[in-house]
KOLROKE-117471 format. One record per residue (C-alpha): residue in three letters; x, z, y. Coordinates in steps of 0.5 Angstrom, whole numbers, padded with zeros to 4 digits, always signed. Each point is the difference from the previous one (the first is absolute). Last residue first. Layout:
<pts>
ALAXZY/...
</pts>
This chain:
<pts>
ILE+0188+0297+0351/PRO+0005-0003-0005/ALA-0004-0003-0007/LYS-0001+0005-0005/GLY+0004+0002-0006/THR+0001+0007+0001/ALA+0007-0001+0002/THR-0002-0005+0005/ARG+0000-0008-0002/GLU+0003-0006+0003/GLY-0003-0006-0004/ILE+0001-0005+0006/PRO+0005+0003+0005/SER-0003+0004+0006/LEU-0001-0004+0006/LYS+0003+0002+0006/ILE-0002+0002+0007/VAL-0007+0000-0001/LYS-0004+0002+0006/ARG-0005+0006-0002/VAL-0007+0000-0001/VAL-0003+0007-0001/MET-0006-0001-0004/GLN-0005+0006+0000/VAL-0005+0001-0005/SER-0007+0001-0001/GLN-0003+0002-0006/SER-0006-0002-0004/ALA+0000+0004-0007/ALA-0004-0001-0006/SER+0001+0006-0005/GLY+0005-0002-0006/ASN+0005+0006+0001/LYS+0005-0006+0002/GLY-0004-0002+0005/GLN-0005-0006+0000/GLY-0001-0006+0004/SER+0001-0001+0007/THR+0005-0001+0005/ARG-0001-0002+0007/MET+0004-0005+0004/GLU+0002-0001+0007/ALA+0006-0004+0001/LEU+0005+0001+0006/SER+0005-0006+0000/LEU+0006+0000-0004/ILE+0007-0002+0004/LYS+0005-0004-0004/GLU+0008-0001-0001/ASP+0003-0004-0005/SER-0006-0005+0000/GLU-0006-0002-0004/HIS-0007+0000+0004/VAL-0005+0005-0002/ASN-0007-0001+0000/LEU-0004+0007-0001/ASP-0006+0000-0003/ARG-0006+0004+0003/SER-0002+0007-0001/GLU-0004+0005+0004/THR+0000+0008+0001/LEU+0007+0001+0003/LEU-0001+0005+0005/LEU+0003-0002+0006/GLY+0005+0006+0004/SER+0004-0006+0003/SER+0007+0003-0001/PRO+0000+0005-0006/ASP-0006-0004-0003/LYS-0005+0005-0001/GLY-0001+0003-0007/SER+0001-0001-0007/PRO+0007+0001-0002/ALA+0006-0005+0002/VAL+0001-0007-0003/SER+0006-0005-0001/ILE+0000-0007+0001/VAL+0005-0006-0003/PRO+0002+0001-0007/GLN+0003-0006-0002/GLY-0003-0005-0006/LEU-0001-0006+0005/LEU-0004+0005+0004/GLU-0001+0006-0004/VAL-0005+0006+0000/GLU+0001+0004-0007/GLU-0006+0003-0003/GLN-0002+0007+0001/LEU+0003+0001+0006/ARG+0003+0007+0002/ALA-0002+0006+0004/ASP+0000+0004-0006/ARG-0007+0003+0001/ALA-0003-0006+0004/ASP+0002-0005-0006/LEU-0001-0007+0004/LEU-0003-0006-0002/GLN+0004-0006+0001/LYS-0003-0007+0003/THR+0004-0006-0002/LYS+0004-0005+0004/GLU+0000-0007-0003/ARG+0007-0002-0003/GLN-0002+0003-0006/PHE-0007-0003-0001/VAL+0003-0007+0001/VAL+0006+0001-0005/CYS-0005+0003-0005/ASP-0004-0006+0001/ALA+0006-0005-0002/MET+0000+0003-0007/ILE-0005-0005-0002/SER+0005-0005+0001/ILE+0005+0004-0004/ILE-0004+0000-0006/PHE-0002-0007+0000/PHE+0006-0003+0002/GLY+0004+0005-0005/LEU-0004-0002-0006/ILE+0001-0007+0001/THR+0007+0000+0002/SER+0001+0005-0006/VAL-0004-0005-0005/MET+0005-0006+0003/CYS+0006+0004+0000/ILE-0001+0002-0007/ILE-0002-0007-0002/ALA+0006-0003+0003/GLY+0004+0005-0005/PRO-0004-0002-0006/VAL+0002-0007+0002/ILE+0007+0000+0001/ASN+0001+0001-0008/ASP-0004-0005-0002/PHE+0003-0005+0005/LEU+0007+0001-0002/SER-0001+0001-0007/PHE-0003-0007+0000/VAL+0006-0003+0003/ASP+0005+0004-0004/GLU-0004+0000-0007/CYS-0003-0007-0001/PHE+0004-0004+0005/SER+0007+0003-0001/GLY+0000+0003-0007/ILE-0005-0005-0003/VAL+0002-0006+0004/VAL+0007+0001+0001/ASN+0003+0004-0005/GLN-0005-0001-0006/TYR+0000-0007+0002/GLY+0007-0001+0001/ARG+0002+0004-0007/GLY-0005-0005-0004/LEU+0003-0006+0004/PHE+0007+0002-0002/GLY-0002+0001-0007/CYS-0002-0007-0001/PRO+0006-0002-0004/THR+0001-0008+0000/TYR+0007-0001-0004/ARG-0002+0001-0007/ASN-0007-0003+0001/ILE+0004-0006+0002/SER+0002-0001-0008/MET-0004-0006+0000/ILE+0006-0004+0003/PHE+0004+0003-0005/ALA-0005-0002-0006/VAL-0001-0007+0003/LEU+0008-0001+0000/ASP+0001+0003-0007/ASP-0005-0005-0002/LEU+0003-0006+0003/SER+0007+0003-0003/LEU-0004+0000-0007/ALA-0001-0007+0001/SER+0007-0001+0002/ALA+0003+0003-0006/ASP-0005-0004-0005/ILE+0002-0006+0004/ALA+0007+0002+0000/ASP+0000+0001-0008/ARG-0003-0007-0001/SER+0005-0003+0005/ASN+0006+0004-0004/ASN-0003-0003-0006/LEU+0000-0007+0003/ALA+0007+0001+0003/LEU+0003+0002-0007/GLN-0003-0006-0003/ILE+0003-0004+0006/ASN+0007+0004-0001/SER-0001-0002-0008/LEU-0001-0007+0002/SER+0006+0000+0005/ILE+0004+0003-0005/VAL-0002-0006-0005/VAL+0001-0005+0005/SER+0007+0003+0001/GLU+0002+0000-0007/ILE-0003-0007-0001/SER+0005-0002+0006/VAL+0006+0003-0002/ASN-0001-0003-0007/PHE-0001-0007+0003/ARG+0006+0001+0004/GLN+0004+0002-0006/LYS-0003-0006-0004/ALA+0002-0004+0006/ALA+0007+0002+0000/GLU+0001-0001-0008/LEU-0003-0007+0001/TYR+0005-0001+0006/ASN+0006+0002-0004/ARG-0003-0004-0006/SER-0001-0006+0005/GLN+0007+0001+0003/GLY+0003+0000-0007/MET-0003-0006-0002/GLN+0002-0003+0007/ARG+0007+0001-0002/ASN+0000-0002-0007/THR-0003-0007+0003/GLY+0005-0001+0004/ILE+0006+0002-0005/LEU-0004-0004-0005/GLU+0000-0006+0004/THR+0007+0000+0001/LEU+0001+0001-0008/ARG-0005-0006-0001/LEU+0004-0004+0005/SER+0007+0002-0004/ASN-0004-0002-0007/ASN-0002-0007+0003/SER+0007-0001+0002/ILE+0003+0002-0007/ILE-0005-0003-0004/TYR+0002-0007+0004/ALA+0007+0001-0001/SER-0001+0000-0007/VAL+0003+0006-0004/GLU+0005+0000-0005/PRO+0003+0006-0002/LYS-0006+0002-0004/ILE-0003+0007+0001/TYR+0000+0000+0008/TYR+0002+0004+0005/THR+0008-0001-0001/SER-0001-0007+0001/ALA-0003+0001+0007/GLY+0007+0001+0003/LEU-0001+0001+0008/SER-0007-0002+0001/HIS-0002+0004-0006/GLY+0004+0006+0003/GLU-0004+0000+0007/LYS-0006-0001-0004/THR+0001+0005-0005/ARG+0002+0005+0006/THR-0006-0001+0004/TYR-0005+0000-0006/ARG+0003+0007-0002/ALA+0000+0003+0007/GLY-0008-0002+0000/ASP-0001+0003-0006/ILE+0003+0006+0002/ASP-0004+0000+0006/PHE-0006-0001-0004/ASN+0000+0007-0003/TYR-0006+0001-0004/THR-0003+0007+0001/ALA-0007-0002+0003/GLY+0001-0007-0004/ILE-0008-0002+0001/SER-0004+0007+0000/VAL-0008+0000+0001/ARG-0002+0006-0003/ALA+0000+0004+0006/ILE-0005-0005+0003/LEU-0005+0002-0005/ASN+0001+0007+0001/LYS-0001-0001+0008/SER-0006-0004-0001/LEU-0003+0006-0005/ARG+0002+0005+0006/LEU-0004-0004+0004/ARG-0006-0001-0004/GLU+0000+0007-0002/THR+0000+0002+0008/ALA-0006-0005+0001/ASN-0004+0003-0005/GLN+0002+0007+0003/ILE-0002-0002+0007/MET-0007-0003-0003/THR-0001+0006-0004/ASP+0002+0005+0006/ALA-0004-0004+0005/ASN-0005+0005+0003/LEU-0001+0001+0008/LEU-0007-0002-0001/PRO-0002+0007-0003/LYS+0003+0003+0007/ALA-0004-0005+0005/ALA-0006+0003-0001/LEU+0003+0007+0001/LEU+0003-0003+0007/GLN-0006-0003+0002/SER-0004+0006-0001/LYS+0005+0004+0004/PRO-0001-0005+0005/LYS-0007+0001+0001/GLY-0001+0007-0001/VAL+0005+0002+0005/GLU-0005+0000+0006/LYS-0006+0002-0005/SER+0004+0006-0002/PHE+0002+0002+0007/ASN-0004+0006+0000/PHE+0001+0004+0007/ALA-0007-0001+0002/SER-0002+0002-0007/ILE+0003+0007+0002/LEU-0004+0001+0006/GLY-0005+0005-0003/LEU-0001+0004+0006/ILE+0002+0006-0003/ASP+0005-0003-0005/VAL+0004-0004+0006/PHE+0000+0006+0005/ASN+0003+0005-0004/SER-0001+0007-0002/ASP-0006+0000-0005/ALA+0004-0005-0005/SER+0006+0004-0001/TYR+0007-0001+0002/ILE+0005+0005+0002/TYR+0003-0002+0006/ASN+0007+0003+0002/GLY+0001+0006+0004/SER+0006+0002-0003/VAL-0004+0006-0003/ASP-0005-0005-0003/THR-0006-0003+0004/ARG-0008+0000-0001/THR-0003+0000+0007/PRO-0008+0000-0001/CYS-0005-0005+0002/LEU-0006+0003+0003/LEU-0001-0005+0005/LEU+0001-0005-0004/LYS-0004+0002-0006/ASP-0006+0001+0005/ILE+0001-0006+0003/SER+0000-0004-0006/LYS-0007-0004+0001/ALA+0001+0000+0007/VAL+0007-0004-0001/SER-0004-0006-0003/VAL+0005-0005-0003/GLU+0000-0007+0000/VAL+0005-0004-0005/ASP+0002-0007+0003/ASN+0008+0002+0000/ILE-0002+0006+0005/THR-0007+0001+0003/MET-0002+0006+0003/ASN-0007+0003+0002/MET-0001+0005+0005/ASP-0007+0001+0001/LEU+0001+0008+0001/ASN-0006+0003+0003/THR-0003+0003-0007/LYS+0006+0002-0003/MET+0003+0003+0007/LEU-0007+0004+0000/THR+0001+0002-0007/ARG+0007+0002+0001/ILE-0002+0004+0006/THR-0006+0003-0004/LYS+0005+0003-0005/CYS+0004+0004+0003/SER+0002+0005-0006/ALA+0005-0005-0003/ALA+0004-0001+0006/ASP+0001+0007+0002/TYR-0003+0004+0005/GLN-0005+0005-0004/GLY-0005+0003+0006/GLU-0006-0005-0002/CYS+0005-0006+0000/GLY-0006-0005+0002/CYS+0004-0004+0004/VAL-0005-0003+0004/ASP-0005+0006+0000/TYR+0005+0005+0003/PHE+0003-0005+0005/ILE-0007-0002+0002/MET-0002+0008+0001/SER+0006+0001+0004/LEU-0001-0006+0004/LEU-0007+0003+0001/ILE+0002+0007+0002/PHE+0005-0002+0004/ILE-0005-0005+0004/GLY-0005+0005+0000/VAL+0005+0005+0003/ILE+0001-0005+0006/PHE-0007-0002+0001/ALA-0001+0008+0000/PHE+0005+0000+0006/TRP-0003-0006+0003/THR-0007+0003+0000/PHE+0003+0007+0002/LEU+0004-0003+0006/ILE-0006+0000+0006/PHE-0003+0007-0003/ILE+0007+0003-0001/SER+0001-0002+0008/TYR-0006+0003+0002/ALA+0001+0006-0003/GLY+0007+0001+0002/PHE-0002-0001+0007/CYS-0006+0004+0000/ILE+0004+0006-0003/MET+0005-0001+0005/PHE-0005+0000+0006/ASN-0003+0007-0003/ARG+0007+0003+0001/ARG-0001+0007-0002/ILE+0007+0001-0003/CYS-0002+0001-0007/TYR-0006-0005+0000/GLY+0005-0005+0004/VAL+0005+0001-0005/PHE-0005-0002-0006/MET-0002-0006+0004/VAL+0007-0002+0001/MET+0002+0001-0008/LEU-0006-0004-0002/PHE+0003-0006+0005/ILE+0006+0001-0003/THR-0003+0000-0007/THR-0004-0006+0002/LEU+0007-0004+0002/SER+0004+0002-0006/PHE-0002-0005-0006/LEU+0003-0006+0003/THR+0006+0004+0002/THR+0001+0003-0007/VAL+0000-0008-0002/ALA+0005-0002+0005/PHE+0005+0006-0001/GLN+0004-0004-0005/GLY-0001-0006+0004/ILE+0004+0002+0006/THR+0007+0001-0003/LYS-0002-0004-0006/THR-0001-0007+0004/SER+0006-0003-0001/GLN+0000+0002-0008/ALA-0006-0005-0001/GLN+0004-0005+0004/GLU+0006+0001-0005/SER-0004+0000-0006/TYR-0003-0006+0002/ASP+0006-0004+0001/LYS+0003+0003-0006/VAL-0006-0003-0004/ASP+0001-0006+0003/ASP+0007-0001-0001/GLU-0001+0002-0007/MET-0006-0005+0000/LYS+0005-0006+0002/VAL+0004+0003-0006/LEU-0006-0001-0005/ASN-0001-0007+0003/ASP+0007-0002-0002/ILE-0001+0003-0007/GLN-0006-0004-0001/LYS+0003-0006+0002/LEU+0006+0001-0004/ILE-0005+0001-0006/SER-0004-0006+0001/ASP+0006-0004+0000/GLY+0002+0003-0006/VAL-0007-0002-0003/SER+0000-0007+0003/VAL+0008+0000-0003/LEU-0003+0002-0007/ASP-0006-0005+0000/THR+0004-0006+0003/THR+0006+0002-0006/ILE-0006+0000-0005/LYS-0002-0007+0002/ASN+0007-0003+0001/ARG+0001+0002-0007/ASN-0006-0003-0002/VAL+0001-0006+0003/HIS+0008-0001-0002/ILE-0002+0003-0007/SER-0005-0005-0001/GLY+0004-0006+0002/ARG+0006+0003-0005/THR-0005+0000-0005/LYS-0003-0007+0001/ASN+0006-0004+0001/GLY+0006+0003-0004/LEU-0003+0004-0005/ASP-0006-0004-0002/THR+0003-0007+0002/ALA+0007+0000-0001/ILE+0001+0006-0005/PRO-0007-0001-0004/LYS+0000-0007+0001/HIS+0007-0002-0001/LEU+0001+0004-0007/THR-0004-0005-0004/THR+0003-0006+0003/HIS+0007+0003-0001/VAL-0001+0002-0007/SER-0002-0007-0001/ARG+0006-0002+0003/MET+0004+0005-0004/THR-0003-0003-0007/LYS+0001-0007+0002/ASN+0008+0002+0001/ALA+0000+0003-0006/GLU-0003-0005-0004/GLY+0005-0005+0003/LEU+0006+0004-0001/ALA-0002+0000-0007/TYR-0001-0007+0000/VAL+0007-0001+0003/ALA+0003+0005-0005/ALA-0003-0004-0006/TYR+0003-0006+0003/PRO+0007+0003+0001/MET+0000+0003-0007/ALA-0002-0007-0003/PHE+0007-0004+0002/ASP+0005+0006-0002/GLU-0004+0001-0006/GLU+0000-0007-0003/ASP+0008+0000+0001/PRO+0005-0001+0006/THR+0007-0002-0002/PRO+0006+0004+0000/ILE+0006-0005-0002/ASP+0004+0003-0006/LEU-0003-0005-0004/PRO+0003-0006+0003/LEU+0007+0003-0001/PRO+0004+0002+0006/ILE+0006-0004+0002/HIS+0007+0000-0002/GLY-0001+0004-0007/ILE-0002-0006-0004/ALA+0003-0007+0000/PHE-0003-0006+0003/ASP-0002-0005-0006/SER-0004-0004+0005/GLU-0006+0004-0003/TYR+0002+0006+0003/ILE+0000-0003+0007/ASP-0007-0003-0001/VAL-0003+0007-0003/LEU+0004+0003+0006/HIS-0004-0005+0005/GLN-0006+0001-0003/ILE+0000+0008+0000/ILE+0002+0000+0007/PHE-0006-0005+0002/ARG-0005+0004-0005/SER+0002+0007+0004/GLN-0001-0003+0007/ASN-0006-0003-0002/LEU-0002+0007-0003/MET+0003+0003+0006/LYS-0005-0004+0004/PHE-0006+0002-0004/VAL+0002+0007+0000/THR+0001+0000+0008/VAL-0007-0003+0001/ASN-0003+0005-0004/ILE+0004+0005+0004/ASP-0003-0003+0006/ARG-0007+0001-0003/SER+0001+0007+0000/VAL+0003+0001+0007/VAL-0006-0004+0002/ILE-0005+0005-0004/ALA+0004+0006+0003/GLU-0001-0003+0007/GLU-0007+0000-0002/ILE+0000+0007-0002/LYS+0003+0002+0006/GLU-0005-0003+0005/VAL-0005+0003-0004/THR+0003+0007+0001/GLN+0001-0002+0007/ASP-0007-0001+0001/LEU-0002+0006-0004/ALA+0004+0004+0004/THR-0003-0002+0006/LEU-0007+0001-0003/ILE+0003+0007-0002/ASN+0002+0001+0007/GLN-0007+0000+0003/THR-0001+0007-0004/THR+0006+0003+0004/ASP-0004-0002+0006/ILE-0007+0003-0003/MET+0004+0006-0001/PHE+0003+0001+0007/LEU-0007-0001+0002/ILE-0003+0005-0004/ALA+0006+0005+0003/ASP-0001-0002+0007/PHE-0008+0002-0001/THR+0002+0007-0003/ASP+0005+0001+0005/ASN-0004-0002+0006/MET-0006+0004-0003/GLN+0004+0006-0001/VAL+0003+0000+0007/MET-0007-0002+0003/SER-0003+0006-0004/GLY+0006+0005+0003/LYS-0001-0002+0007/VAL-0008+0001-0001/PHE+0002+0007-0003/THR+0005+0002+0005/GLY-0005-0002+0005/VAL-0006+0004-0003/THR+0005+0007+0000/THR+0001+0004-0006/ASN+0007+0000-0002/GLY+0003+0000+0007/SER+0003-0005+0005/CYS-0003-0006+0004/LEU+0006-0004+0003/ASP-0001-0006-0005/LEU-0007+0000+0002/LEU+0003-0002+0007/GLY+0003-0006-0003/THR-0006-0002-0004/VAL-0004+0000+0006/GLY+0004-0005+0004/GLY+0008+0000+0000/TYR+0002+0006+0003/SER+0001-0002+0008/ALA-0006-0005+0000/LYS-0005+0005-0004/LEU+0003+0006+0005/GLU-0002-0004+0006/THR-0007-0001-0002/LEU-0001+0007-0002/SER+0002+0002+0007/SER+0006+0005+0001/GLY-0001+0006+0004/ASN+0004+0006-0004/ARG-0006+0002-0003/LEU-0001-0007-0004/LEU+0008+0000-0002/LYS-0002+0007-0003/THR-0006-0002-0004/VAL+0004-0006-0002/VAL+0006+0004-0002/GLY-0003+0005-0005/LYS-0006+0000-0004/CYS-0005-0006-0001/ASN-0008+0001-0001/PHE+0000+0007-0002/ASP+0005+0002+0004/GLU-0004-0003+0006/ALA-0006+0004-0003/ASP+0004+0006+0000/ARG+0002-0001+0007/LEU-0007-0001+0002/PHE-0003+0006-0003/ILE+0006+0005+0003/ASP-0002-0003+0007/ALA-0008+0001-0001/GLY+0002+0007-0003/GLU+0004+0002+0006/PHE-0005-0003+0005/PHE-0005+0004-0003/ASP+0004+0006-0001/ASP+0002+0000+0008/ILE-0008-0001+0002/ASN-0001+0006-0005/GLY+0005+0004+0004/TYR-0003-0003+0007/MET-0007+0003-0002/PRO+0003+0006-0003/GLN-0002+0004+0006/SER-0007-0002+0000/ASN-0002+0006-0004/HIS+0003+0005+0004/TYR-0003-0003+0007/VAL-0007+0000-0003/PHE+0001+0007-0003/ILE+0002+0002+0007/LEU-0006-0003+0003/GLY-0004+0003-0005/ILE+0003+0007+0001/PHE-0001-0001+0008/SER-0008-0002-0002/LEU+0000+0007-0004/ALA+0003+0004+0006/VAL-0005-0003+0005/ILE-0006+0002-0005/ILE+0003+0007-0001/GLY+0001+0001+0007/ALA-0007-0002+0002/VAL-0002+0005-0005/LEU+0004+0005+0002/GLN-0002-0001+0008/TRP-0007+0000-0002/TYR+0001+0006-0003/LYS+0004+0003+0005/HIS-0005-0002+0005/CYS-0006+0003-0003/ALA+0000+0007+0004/ASN+0000-0004+0006/GLN-0007-0002-0001/PHE-0001-0008-0002/CYS-0002+0002-0007/CYS-0005+0005+0002/GLY-0004-0005+0003/GLU-0003+0001+0007/ARG+0004-0004+0004/THR-0002-0006-0006/VAL-0007+0000+0003/SER+0001+0000+0007/LEU+0005-0006-0001/LYS-0005-0004-0004/PHE+0002-0002-0006/CYS-0006+0003-0004/CYS-0005-0004+0003/CYS+0004-0005+0006/ARG+0006-0001+0002/PHE+0000-0008+0002/CYS-0001+0002+0007/GLN+0007+0003+0000/CYS+0003-0006+0000/CYS+0006-0004-0004/TYR+0003+0006-0003/GLY-0006+0004+0000/TRP-0001+0003-0007/CYS-0005-0005-0002/CYS+0004-0006+0003/LEU+0006+0002-0004/HIS-0003+0001-0006/TRP-0004-0006+0001/PHE+0006-0004+0000/MET+0004+0004-0005/PHE-0006-0002-0005/PHE+0001-0007+0002/SER+0007+0000-0001/PHE-0001+0004-0007/LEU-0004-0006-0002/LEU+0005-0005+0003/GLY+0006+0003-0003/VAL-0003+0000-0007/GLY-0002-0007+0000/ILE+0006-0002+0003/GLY+0004+0004-0005/VAL+0001-0006-0005/GLY-0008+0000+0000/GLY+0002+0007-0003/SER+0005-0001-0004/GLN-0004+0001-0006/ILE-0006-0005+0002/VAL+0004-0005+0003/LEU+0004+0000-0007/GLU-0006+0000-0004/GLN-0003-0006+0004/ALA+0007-0004-0001/TYR-0001+0001-0008/THR-0007-0002+0000/GLN+0002-0006+0004/ALA+0006-0001-0005/GLU-0005+0000-0006/PRO-0005-0004+0003/SER+0005-0006+0001/SER-0001-0005+0006/PRO+0005+0003+0005/TRP+0005+0002-0006/GLN+0001-0007-0003/SER+0006-0001+0003/VAL+0003+0007-0002/LYS-0002-0002-0008/VAL-0004+0004-0003/ASN+0002+0005-0006/ALA+0003+0005+0004/PRO-0006+0001+0004/PHE+0001+0008+0001/SER-0006+0004-0002/ARG+0000+0006+0004/ASP-0002+0007-0002/GLY+0001+0005+0006/ILE+0006+0005+0002/ALA+0007-0003-0003/ALA+0002-0003+0006/VAL+0000+0007+0003/GLY+0006+0002-0004/GLU+0002-0003-0006/ASP+0006+0005-0002/SER-0003+0006+0002/SER+0004+0006+0002/ILE+0001-0001+0007/ALA-0007-0003+0002/SER-0003+0005-0004/SER+0004+0006+0004/PHE-0001-0002+0007/LEU-0008-0002-0002/ILE-0001+0007-0003/ALA+0004+0004+0005/ALA-0004-0004+0006/ASN-0006+0002-0004/VAL+0002+0007-0001/GLN+0002+0001+0008/LEU-0007-0003+0002/PHE-0004+0005-0005/ALA+0004+0006+0003/ALA-0001-0002+0007/LEU-0008-0001-0002/ARG+0000+0007-0003/LYS+0003+0003+0006/MET-0004-0003+0005/PHE-0006+0002-0004/LEU+0002+0007+0000/ALA+0001+0000+0007/LEU-0007-0003+0001/ARG-0003+0005-0004/ALA+0004+0006+0004/ALA-0002-0003+0006/LYS-0007-0001-0001/LEU-0003-0006+0000/ASP-0005-0003+0005/THR-0001-0007-0003/CYS+0001-0006+0005/TYR+0008+0001-0001/LEU-0001+0000-0008/ILE-0005-0006+0000/CYS+0004-0004+0004/PHE+0006+0002-0004/VAL-0004-0003-0006/PRO-0002-0006+0004/GLY+0007-0002+0002/
</pts>
């Protein structure tokens, strides 16, 4: 404003003014080119201007009281021009006084160099400068339109960026769902089924986890962990149940030993019975033969089998050996009862049930969290889809909204320029007033865009490199403000400490898409959660109980001792043999036959022919008794042999039982070792969760959504619009001040101007125009042809615009120097004619003069 004021108040020559105008136009063109090219070529744009210190290490909740945040806010306000309001108010203030000084409010404000009489004398307001003014104004308006085009061009990717954002968010959500449980569960939830309904239909959490597919999903891992846990504990419980059978086998073995003792004693009784029977038979035979009974009819006394000392001693020895074996096995039972029944059957079993339930509860809780997370992710999918559809529904209007926002001042600037070109002062005034009213809001909008671009630039801290590793400030901001602590299985984890590794988590897969394990690419290792899945404590107690019972399951020595005694008893009983091969049936037949023959003719059975009837009677009675006793002794011998057989079978059974018991004890000890290893394997398997928790999808989502859409796309949108908006704003300011000054040209050209006549060629030295059209013609000096008046006086002509006008007579006197340089004063005669038709604007004759 002051520069142009000085310019207008100084009576510069037309040539110098033209040179100044050309240089000003060139300067504006160069500045516009620089702004435009720098806005296109710069990766950081206007937001990188200035030095600001973003308080990323201060929590957002502490910003109101933080000196760093306050300093940053001040820097933002200053560098964004007071968020545009300061710049808007400042230039609006200048615009107000500019309008006042140049008479847009009231002519009384025009004073000093702004007076109309002063500007009328300025050479820059002469008709010769019109083309320069028009060139400058045209360049300024063109710059404004260039800025507007630039705004429109850079606002067009907005909806494409919105699509990319929602698409990236949707991909991230689907990746997160597949990370948790890939397969049918997600599809069922997407189809409208609620999680509660699915649990009821598929058997709860475990049933739904059965539907999870994929080799590296958390749901697959949790289900696999539960299966392995159940298999491990079921095997241990089966082992414990099998070990309990040892006590049953011991009880049965003791019973069999006791039965063998009974049989042994029965054998001993049978031996004594056969002894009596043998003695009875021998005595009867001796008595018969002492009565001179002939030899050959019945057995001799010496032929009769008789128990010896060994037959009497062996059963007693066998009973003793069995008793010792029985005592030993009872001791074995007592020894094994505590580790088997109490330690394994009671304590270990109970510990397994308790810790199994705890591990199951923890795994089911993790599985339930997985399913809830999937349910929430599916709902978020729907939200993202709804937001995307809502955003796209505004595309028809929204894609022009930003451009429309910045086009108002350009439109009013164009109104001012057109008003100047067609000499319509009210259009210049209307445009100037409108720009004055709207400029503060326009500057505020520009300031908002500058402010947002600066904030996005500072928050992300990418400095033109839009990758997750380069954008450090936003990670620092997240780390500072993320107060998220997770507690999993009594292990508390701070996410903020690991936020860098999580957000930079790489994707490591083979050609088949299977996860390749590394410590820096999974949630568990990065967050230090491996201890949360260490169930060593839960399996430690049953494992220690198992291992503590193992050495107690050793009765090999006692079982071997009992086995030897059993085999000894078997050998002892085997030595009991009384008439094992003796044929008592033959003796019975001989006794029967002799009795019958003795009754018919006894004399033939004696050595002496005379035998008393008493002897015959007694021998007949003896033969009868021998028949019965022989039969009984044969039965006793058969019973003895059968008892020995039963004894042998019983002893062999007991020996086999003891061998099985010993084998079972050995197997139990091996099973305990295997169970301990299986518990270790279970712990190791659960701790292998880091093989099932790849975090690459989080790194991809962070790169695509946060860095790509938020830091790059949104920032670029604001930052690329700002240069065009600034060009519009600067052009508006320059155009406002310049074109509003140029309004005086319109005023002067709308007035009737006085023309000097060149008497020698009877032509005007200057054009006489009304509204740009020639309205009078002149004649040589002399008297008016019709009135004869001499034109010696001069006065202004007030002419009203019309298609047909009458100019009244006027007198004027020319003064000045002639072409020969001498002073001259000549009277001219003006012939006033009726104008039938106005000449077109700018029409010239062949000589370049206006028509006479």
